N, C-alpha and C positions, 0 to 999 in steps of 0.2 A: 505493498499499495505505501501511496505518492507524500512523502506529505504535504501540504501546503503552505508556503507562506508570502508571508507579505510583502508586497514586491514596494510596496514605497517601505522599508525602515531593511534600514546594509544591509548586507545580511557579514553572519558575527567573524572580522580577520580570525585566523588559525593560532594567531600569535593572542590576544583576546581571551583562548579556550582554553591558551599553555601557561596561562596567568594564571589564571582564576579560579581550572579545574586544573591540569593536570600537576603546577607543581605542584600548590597542594594537597593531592589526590597523595602527590608520596613524599610531602615532606620535606622536595629541595629547593636548594638556592638555582639564581643563573650564574654563578659561580663555579656549581657543582654541572647543573646545567653546559655549563659549554665546553669543561672537564670533559665528557665521559662523551658529544659531539665530535669533538676533535674538532670546533671552535673559538675563535675572542670570543669576552663574556661581552664586548662592545652587538658583535653580530647577534647575537641570543637578545639583551636587550632590545638594540636598534627591531625587532623580530617581533618581541612581546607586547610592544610601547608602541609598535601600527607603524611601524615606522620606518618597514621593509620587510618586500613579498616574500614571502616561505618560494625559496631558488624550488629544481629540480632535486638539487647537490640535498637540500635543508632538510628535502620531505624523504630522498630516501635515509638521506640519516636516522628523523625522526622516528618514521615509522620502522627500522636498525633498532632505537631503542626504544619502542616502546610495543614494536610488535605490532601493531596495524598498518603495518604498510607505509608505501608513500600513496600511496592514492587518496589517500584519508584526506591530507596535508594537501595536496597540492587541488584539487577537485576546491574545496574551505577555497583555497585560492585565487579561485581561478570566480567562483561565486564574483568577491568581492569587487574584482579588475572587474568582468564584466557585469559589473550592478553601480561601479563609480565612472569608466569609460561608455556608458548609454547614456549614465548624467552630462559627462559634462562636453561632451562632442559629439549628442544631441544633435546637432546643426548639420554639421557634417556625416551624419547616415542618414541624417533627410531628404540627403539629393540624391542620394542614390537607388535606382531602379532597378529594378527584379528584375532580370529577363528570364525569355521563354526560353524556358527546356528541349 
């Protein structure tokens, strides 16, 4: 069964999920997460504070560490990216006419 989401609300950034749900549940600090992922603390901080997108590399690292695979992290990021673009570049996209197949 598909979940219906309010299209007026921005999807949750994967960094917020990590910050609000995952790290507290694991009782893990940003520093420990960075060490376990093999990335800098700054990189983790920027993801957690939604200043950086979750890249394919980061999704692979998170998926391996948390055991849920990279896809879930990439899909969350993709939802955020598409939502943002649909709003910031709506005029650009409005001018694109569909071609007949």
